[in-house]
N, C-alpha and C positions, 0 to 999 in steps of 0.2 A: 164706771163705764163712761164716763164724760171725759175722765184723764186720758181713757183710751182713745177716743175720739179725738180730741186733740191732739194727741201723739201721732196718730195715723194722719191726720190733716197737715201738721207741721212737715210730716214726712214727704207727704206727696207734693206740698209746696215746694220745699228743697228740693225735688227730683225734677220739679217744672223747671226751676229756676237753671238747675245744674243744666239740663237738657237744652235749655234755651242759651245758655252761654257755649255750650258744644257747638248749636247750629250756627252762632254768633261769629265763632271763631271759626268753623270752615267755610262761612262767608267771606270774613276780612281775609284768611290767608289763602284767598283763590283755590279752595279746592271744592266748593259747592255753590252751584248756580242753579237756576230755574231749570234749566235743558237737565243738568244732572239728577237733579232731584225727581224731575219727572222719570228719566229713566231707572232710577232708584224704587222707586214707586210701582213702575211697570212691572221692575225684577221680581218685587215680591208680590205683586198680585198672580203672578202665574207659579203654579204649584210645581212642585221637583217632577212629577208624572208627567204632567204636561209639558215641561221642558224637555224631559228625556223623549218623550213621543214627538215633539216638534225636531229635534235633533236627528234621530232615526230618519223621521220622512225626509228632512234635508238630505241625508245621505243617500238615501235611496232614488230620492230624485237627480241628483248628481248622476248616480251610477248609471241610472236609466239615460240621461241626455249622453254620457259618454258612449254607451253602448249605440247609443241612434246615431251619433256622428260616427264612429266606426262603421255601422252599416252602411250609411250613407257615403262615406270615401268609398268602400268596397264597389259599390254600386256605381258610383260614377266613373270607376277604373273599364277602360274599354275590357273587352274579352280576349283571351290570348288564343292569337293564330296559330295553324299550324305549323307556319315557318317559326315561330316562337318557342314552340315546343319543342320542335324539332332541334332548334338551336342549343335550348337548353339541354337537351339530352345529349347531343354531340360535346357539350362541355362538361358535362360530368362523365362522358365516357374519357373524354382526355386526360382529364384528372385522374381516372382511376389508370388509365395507361399508364402515366407519370407516376403514380403512386408505385405499380407494378414494377417498372423498370428501375425505379430507384431500392426495391425492396432486391431485384436481381442481383443489382451490383452490390449492393451489402452482403448478400451470400457469396457473392464471388469473392469479396474481399476477405471475408471470413475464413472461406475455402482455402483460400492463397495463403492465408496465416497460418492454417492448421497445416497444410502441407509443407511450409518453410519450416514450423516447429517440427513436424515429425522428421525431415530431413536430418533437422540438426540433432534429434535425438538417435538416430539410426546411425550417425557419425561418432556419435558419442558414444554408444553401445559398443560400434567395432572397435574403435579406439580401447575403450575398457578391456574388451573380450583379447584382443592383442596385447594388451598390457597385462593382463591375468596368465595368459599363456606364457609369454615371457618368463613372468616371475616362477609360473611353475617350472621353464624348463631350465631358468637357473638353480631354482634349490634342487632340481633330480641332479645335474651337472654337479652341484657342490655335492650332493650325499655321495656321488659314485667316486668324486675323487677323494673328499675325506677317509671315505672308506677303503681303498685303496692301499695294498701293502707296501708298494713303491712310494706313496705319499708319506706314509708314516716312516719308511727309512730316509726319506729326504728330511722330514721335520726332525727325526732324531738328529741328524748331523747339524742341524740348523741351530737346535738347542745347544748344542756342544762347541758353536763358534762363539769368538767375541761379537760383542752384540755390533760392532764396527764392520767385520767382516761379514758377518751374516746382512747386513744392510746394504753390502755392496753387491752380494749374490743375488739379493731382493730386487736391487734395482736393475738391473742384468735382466733379471726373467721380466720385471713390468715393461721395459723397453724393447722385449721378444728377440730383437737380432742384436742386444746386447750394447746398444747407444741410440741416441735419439739422431734422426737424420741432421745434418750439417744446414740446410736450409731451413728448418725449424727455429723461430727465436727464442733464445733461451731465457729471457727474461722480459716481464713486463708490468708497469703500475707503479705507484710511488715507492713500492718498497723495495722494488727491485727484485722480487724472488722470480725464481725460474717458472715460467709458464707449466701448469699441469695439463699436457697432451694428451691425447686417448691414447689409453698405455694396451697393447695387445695381451700382457700379462696379468692385466690388473685382477681379472676373478682370482688367478693362481695365487698369487701374491696375497689378496684377502683370506683365501682359505688357508694359507699357511700361517698368517698372522692369527687369524681366529682359532685355529689348533693348539697353538702357543701358550705355555704358561702363561699367568699374567705377568711374573718378574721378566721372563725373556722378551715377551711382546713390549713390556714397558721400555726395555731399553732399546730394542730397534727404533720403536717409533719416536725414541730422545736422539737417535744419529739420524733420522729421517729430518727431524726438526731442524739440524744443523746444517744438512745442506739443502733443504728445499722444504720450508713451513708450510708452503701452500700444499705442496705433494702430502706433507704428513697430517694434514687437516681433511684433505681427500681420503686418507685411507681411512682415518677415525670416522668419517662419517660414512664410509662404505662398511666398515665393522658394525656401526648403529645398524644400518641395514639388513646386513647379514643377520642380526638377532631376528628381524622379522620372517627370513627365510626360515631360520630353525623354527620357530613358533608355528610356520604352517606346516613344516615336515612334521611336527609333532603331532598335529592335528588330524592328520592324515591317514 
């Protein structure tokens, strides 16, 4: 028992000495003085419940003070006169009028844009319908031409001629009157190839070329290439489009 008491006494003295050293270090390091020690003592003298209650009371007092200040400012303002109320109402009315005018302008701009778009679409639709009708008419004329007995007779003669002679005849058919007018330029571009002018017999020649056998057509096109490569290319493109006519005709 005595040994336990001695041990406790030694531990208490050691704690006192350690506490004294800590306090001394705080004083010597300029971290603690009498004022701060008093504040610490007062802080720990108040319970947490009392501290929270004091904080809440301070907040409520601040809010009450702010509310009283606002009310005092409102009371200090002079009352709004009838003229001031009328001016405020007129200002609000003017703002509403400006908003309405701006909305009307935006609607008018939108309507003009829609009308322009509608006009463009109507124009494109008319052009499309005209192209469709022209296409259908060309298909009809081609069917009537190819199906005629006289066409078949002429085709038979062309198929028996030499390619050069057949090309000469088809060239005359292309020109309609037998020759290109003298005032039309015969060549253009860096290659010097003759100009491909609008030819009155183009549709008829394409019908003949389309109805020929592959061997005869190839030989005739080769002759066209010798004399006028650009015209030969135009005729080949016409044959390609002619395939579209045939597809349309088969679908009808």
